[in-house]
VOGU-3710 file (C-alpha; in Angstrom, 3 decimals, decimal comma):
1> mraiivgggi> 30,670/-71,400/134,606  33,477/-69,289/133,405  34,988/-66,657/135,608  37,770/-64,243/135,066  39,789/-62,756/138,182  41,741/-59,567/137,763  44,446/-59,427/140,330  46,662/-62,453/141,596  47,056/-61,372/145,348  45,738/-63,672/148,124
11> mglgtawala> 42,004/-62,219/147,453  42,224/-63,089/143,647  43,933/-66,448/144,069  41,751/-67,508/146,901  38,630/-66,858/144,788  40,198/-68,929/142,062  41,188/-71,692/144,118  37,544/-71,728/145,550  35,781/-71,561/142,153  38,282/-74,039/140,350
21> rsghdvevfe> 37,988/-76,664/143,053  34,175/-76,436/142,741  34,604/-77,260/139,069  34,252/-73,938/137,309  36,463/-72,602/134,700  38,698/-69,699/135,785  41,146/-67,274/134,150  43,330/-64,983/136,289  45,034/-61,881/134,908  47,798/-60,353/136,787
31> qgplpnplas> 49,535/-57,008/135,789  53,231/-58,352/136,706  54,921/-61,621/137,421  52,620/-64,250/139,358  53,394/-63,847/142,226  53,911/-60,227/141,810  56,752/-58,881/144,208  54,716/-55,556/144,432  51,637/-56,915/145,673  50,365/-56,349/149,144
41> smddhrlirh> 50,370/-60,263/149,607  54,212/-60,519/149,147  55,798/-60,427/152,750  57,391/-63,140/154,762  54,219/-63,174/156,843  50,719/-61,995/157,824  49,124/-62,401/161,282  45,886/-64,085/162,077  44,510/-63,483/165,644  41,337/-63,305/167,328
51> pygdhtgyar> 41,601/-59,629/169,271  39,645/-57,002/167,012  38,764/-54,241/169,412  35,011/-53,889/169,031  34,941/-55,254/165,635  33,216/-58,566/166,861  32,025/-59,349/163,488  35,488/-60,009/162,275  36,581/-61,728/165,505  33,661/-64,144/164,970
61> liddafaawd> 34,981/-65,010/161,555  38,595/-66,026/162,666  37,592/-69,742/163,539  35,890/-69,966/160,040  39,095/-68,392/158,621  41,182/-70,916/160,391  38,990/-73,695/158,807  39,260/-72,188/155,381  43,075/-72,396/155,669  42,822/-75,988/156,760
71> evwhdlgqrl> 41,151/-76,819/153,315  44,055/-74,804/151,702  46,800/-76,761/153,356  45,057/-80,018/152,334  44,975/-79,001/148,610  48,531/-77,590/148,885  49,760/-80,623/150,709  51,638/-78,374/153,193  50,776/-76,157/156,348  52,239/-72,926/155,696
81> yaatgtlals> 51,596/-71,308/159,228  53,225/-71,227/162,513  51,073/-70,763/165,797  52,537/-68,025/168,287  49,639/-67,150/170,643  48,755/-63,263/170,927  49,829/-60,964/173,524  47,646/-57,636/173,307  48,751/-54,661/175,068  47,418/-50,995/175,281
91> gngqdwavrs> 48,592/-47,914/177,249  48,820/-44,266/177,092  44,914/-44,071/177,782  44,047/-46,340/174,771  41,810/-49,297/175,397  42,089/-51,161/172,424  43,278/-54,330/174,377  40,368/-54,034/176,808  37,782/-53,596/174,085  39,103/-56,612/172,460
101> aaslqaigrp> 38,993/-58,828/175,738  35,345/-57,728/176,232  34,344/-58,608/172,719  35,918/-61,985/172,835  34,372/-62,640/176,007  30,964/-61,896/174,659  31,456/-64,484/171,982  32,863/-67,322/174,066  36,617/-66,730/173,275  37,995/-65,137/176,389
111> mtalaldelp> 41,441/-63,739/176,931  43,493/-64,152/179,891  44,301/-60,505/181,750  48,023/-60,414/182,675  49,253/-58,584/185,799  51,893/-56,230/184,626  54,339/-57,422/186,965  53,985/-60,633/185,426  54,665/-59,610/181,844  58,539/-59,713/182,349
121> rrfpmidprg> 58,278/-62,941/184,356  56,485/-64,649/181,371  58,023/-62,740/178,701  61,360/-61,297/179,673  61,773/-59,800/176,314  59,165/-57,227/177,346  59,509/-53,997/179,290  56,172/-53,413/180,984  56,798/-49,514/181,181  54,037/-47,635/179,206
131> vehafwidtg> 51,611/-50,794/179,399  48,498/-50,311/181,236  46,449/-53,472/180,072  47,864/-56,623/178,993  45,885/-59,780/177,667  46,864/-63,120/176,296  45,246/-65,789/173,999  46,710/-69,150/173,054  45,159/-68,910/169,476  46,936/-66,882/166,570
141> gelfaqdivt> 49,942/-67,253/164,644  51,861/-66,289/161,298  50,480/-67,262/157,970  53,720/-67,372/155,595  52,185/-65,034/153,065  54,435/-65,071/150,066  54,919/-68,880/150,297  51,148/-69,248/150,588  50,620/-66,960/147,415  53,495/-68,735/145,482
151> alarhlgara> 52,133/-72,111/146,167  48,505/-71,442/145,419  49,780/-69,905/141,877  51,475/-73,223/141,364  48,503/-75,352/142,471  46,320/-73,443/140,226  48,632/-73,378/137,372  48,642/-77,381/137,576  44,910/-77,461/137,178  43,140/-78,143/133,969
161> nvrlhpdtpv> 40,236/-75,734/134,355  42,561/-72,836/135,267  44,499/-70,267/133,045  47,100/-67,880/134,604  48,055/-64,862/132,803  50,874/-63,193/134,431  52,498/-60,096/133,039  49,125/-59,226/131,456  47,999/-55,697/132,587  44,167/-55,106/132,245
171> ravdlehgri> 43,266/-51,808/131,075  39,341/-51,611/131,124  36,682/-53,872/132,956  33,009/-54,022/131,862  31,187/-55,654/134,861  27,743/-55,205/133,217  28,665/-57,634/130,230  31,249/-59,514/131,948  34,280/-58,440/129,917  37,870/-56,997/130,322
181> ttaagavhga> 40,313/-55,393/127,955  43,940/-56,059/128,421  46,537/-53,388/127,776  47,306/-55,223/124,355  43,951/-54,569/123,424  42,641/-58,144/123,699  39,087/-58,578/124,979  38,266/-61,513/127,194  34,725/-62,509/128,297  33,305/-64,509/131,064
191> dvvvvaagaw> 30,152/-65,160/133,042  31,401/-63,318/135,824  34,332/-60,946/136,341  35,997/-60,278/139,963  38,282/-57,429/140,377  40,509/-58,086/143,169  43,401/-55,592/142,096  44,482/-54,351/145,406  45,911/-50,735/145,515  45,336/-50,432/141,855
201> vgrlmpslar> 41,514/-51,004/142,182  40,816/-47,438/141,805  42,475/-47,082/138,665  40,136/-49,855/136,959  37,215/-48,534/138,953  37,445/-44,771/139,379  33,850/-44,807/141,139  35,370/-46,595/144,373  38,686/-44,579/144,205  37,529/-42,509/147,026
211> rlvpsrqvvv> 36,355/-45,360/149,107  39,508/-47,706/148,507  42,368/-45,438/149,026  46,014/-46,858/148,445  48,178/-46,361/151,699  51,966/-46,640/151,776  53,125/-48,612/154,635  56,668/-49,244/156,023  57,664/-52,365/158,000  61,003/-53,107/159,286
221> yfrlpdeare> 63,065/-56,276/159,554  65,692/-56,647/162,153  68,814/-58,491/162,677  68,842/-59,675/166,356  71,855/-60,858/168,474  72,057/-64,583/168,383  70,612/-64,889/172,039  67,641/-62,623/171,443  66,624/-64,223/167,932  66,699/-67,782/169,869
231> awskgpmiid> 64,255/-66,325/172,415  62,136/-64,372/169,914  61,662/-67,653/167,596  59,544/-69,031/170,542  57,863/-65,683/171,159  54,402/-64,485/170,712  53,181/-62,183/168,117  52,403/-58,581/169,783  49,547/-56,174/169,189  50,536/-53,009/171,262
241> ktgevglylv> 48,369/-49,866/170,986  49,667/-46,966/172,852  48,046/-44,100/171,283  50,895/-42,663/169,303  51,645/-45,962/167,094  50,015/-49,064/166,484  52,841/-51,556/166,679  52,693/-55,170/165,743  55,574/-57,495/165,978  55,840/-60,926/164,133
251> pphdgrgmkv> 58,547/-63,088/165,773  60,899/-65,216/163,497  59,257/-68,285/163,597  60,616/-71,042/161,083  63,406/-68,990/160,058  61,375/-66,036/158,730  62,351/-62,540/159,485  61,862/-60,443/162,568  59,104/-57,984/161,740  57,884/-54,866/163,528
261> gdhefsrrgd> 55,324/-52,444/161,680  53,100/-49,482/162,437  49,425/-50,029/161,506  48,548/-46,546/161,569  47,427/-45,625/157,817  49,412/-43,130/155,890  46,560/-42,834/153,217  49,055/-41,474/150,393  51,402/-42,897/147,965  51,433/-44,343/144,719
271> pdgsreatae> 51,554/-47,992/144,377  53,656/-47,729/141,080  55,934/-45,205/142,494  59,326/-45,526/144,459  59,484/-48,067/147,312  62,320/-46,686/148,970  62,057/-45,984/152,784  64,086/-44,187/155,382  64,668/-45,034/159,193  63,697/-41,469/159,775
281> emkplfdrca> 60,102/-42,003/158,862  60,006/-44,744/161,461  61,257/-42,980/164,452  57,873/-43,024/166,253  57,788/-46,618/165,709  61,455/-47,076/166,959  60,896/-44,875/170,030  58,136/-47,174/170,955  60,395/-50,307/170,433  62,962/-48,974/172,546
291> sllrgfdqwr> 60,701/-48,655/175,538  58,833/-51,913/174,922  61,431/-54,259/173,954  64,407/-55,203/176,074  67,730/-55,112/174,376  66,406/-53,150/171,514  69,422/-50,946/171,178  71,396/-54,140/170,096  68,878/-54,744/167,304  70,057/-53,686/163,717
301> idwlkvcfyt> 67,810/-52,901/160,728  67,991/-55,736/158,318  65,882/-53,873/155,503  63,025/-51,529/155,318  60,021/-52,749/153,097  57,324/-50,772/151,574  53,964/-52,159/150,918  50,602/-50,869/150,048  47,386/-51,611/152,069  43,923/-50,390/150,362
311> vtederfvve> 41,968/-48,754/153,101  38,500/-47,828/153,788  37,330/-45,219/156,371  35,988/-47,806/158,672  38,628/-50,547/157,918  35,735/-52,700/156,718  36,122/-55,086/153,632  34,206/-53,986/150,329  33,087/-57,138/148,554  30,327/-56,150/146,266
321> kqgargwvms> 28,323/-56,969/143,261  28,880/-54,255/140,464  26,819/-54,602/137,197  24,971/-57,716/136,126  28,346/-59,820/135,907  30,758/-58,240/138,200  32,192/-58,067/141,766  34,740/-56,060/143,496  36,808/-57,513/145,939  38,798/-55,483/148,350
331> pcsghgfkfg> 39,261/-57,027/151,601  42,268/-55,186/152,612  42,658/-52,385/155,083  45,858/-53,914/156,696  44,040/-56,954/157,999  42,661/-58,793/154,958  45,193/-61,487/154,384  44,220/-63,615/157,341  40,697/-63,938/155,528  42,111/-64,790/152,125
341> almgkelara> 40,880/-68,150/151,933  37,660/-67,844/153,523  36,769/-64,554/151,452  37,646/-66,567/148,472  35,622/-69,615/149,502  32,493/-67,379/150,472  32,580/-65,156/147,344  32,536/-68,425/145,307  29,473/-69,461/146,997  27,905/-65,964/146,407
351> ivserepaah> 28,692/-65,979/142,830  26,852/-69,213/142,226  23,806/-67,569/144,088  24,059/-69,299/147,438  24,084/-65,889/149,156  22,316/-62,816/148,089  24,781/-60,190/146,991  23,689/-57,670/149,701  23,793/-60,139/152,524  27,383/-61,118/151,198
361> arwaaglegd> 28,459/-57,661/151,240  27,232/-57,207/154,738  28,846/-60,404/155,818  32,273/-59,419/154,340  32,173/-56,022/155,919  32,080/-57,845/159,353  28,801/-56,456/160,211  27,038/-59,581/161,296  26,874/-59,732/165,120  29,122/-56,584/165,300
371> tk> 29,110/-54,299/168,364  30,382/-51,220/166,632
//
């Protein structure tokens, strides 16, 4: 079988990896360099964790996601991951951590409830003021995102059954007949075309533009005093839901940056527009950092990074058959990278008819065994 994949982020490359290792011929078309520094996949790290609120369907998939990454590590010959454990916090009347703990208990992955007076003893970098519920689970960690994408592109480029086309924008897709047209006017055909174009998917597929909305997101990398950096380099990831911000913190493991972001979606912005950001637009996040993180007044902004999510109204993934020979693949909404290897592997199975398309769409949307 011959496959064309439009988009060289983690979803496109994950699907290319899975198809190629099964013996199929694959071509990957990417509008910029491969990897593309503007892609959502290009950042120091992305988190993988079990707590998922009441999205039990996605919580159930995390073990499968870890197993799929193990297959990637085997093929790449390196493990681009650091385990951190997961600290889930909520306050201000919000109950995300409580709901996460309940759903994980139901699927046999219990979290440990922490007394608030235990927090500063176990995690001295945390100030428990404003925290109402705290839970810990040993699982979870950091996927070194841009290193993974770079290594996958290198790995695929060395395979005889893969052709990579960097700096080759696609102008149009014909998913009924399995064809694409590049900006230069060249037409390429295959047995199947997968559109995994990230924040640009609505431009290639206008019918999906209202469902898959580009969302400009800003994350902050910090410089820490040496003593604080040393402590945080052994620290946990933190998911903190306090109502006003959806803070997530990624500690500086293995020499990577210290990152904090707000998961609340902007649902605005042009992925081809300016990527400049200001500290002022991050003020609500900084205010929460100041109350949650001891010594935050000594932290200094290293740089502000703008990336683009592609979000759906319900934060579920869209992986659907379109036309006789096409698929659209948009598992994003800010929580897709962790499933990149698994989504690629399972879409490859669906493409070769091992799963009925409607069933696959439901699975990818996290609806199997979900409580929400």
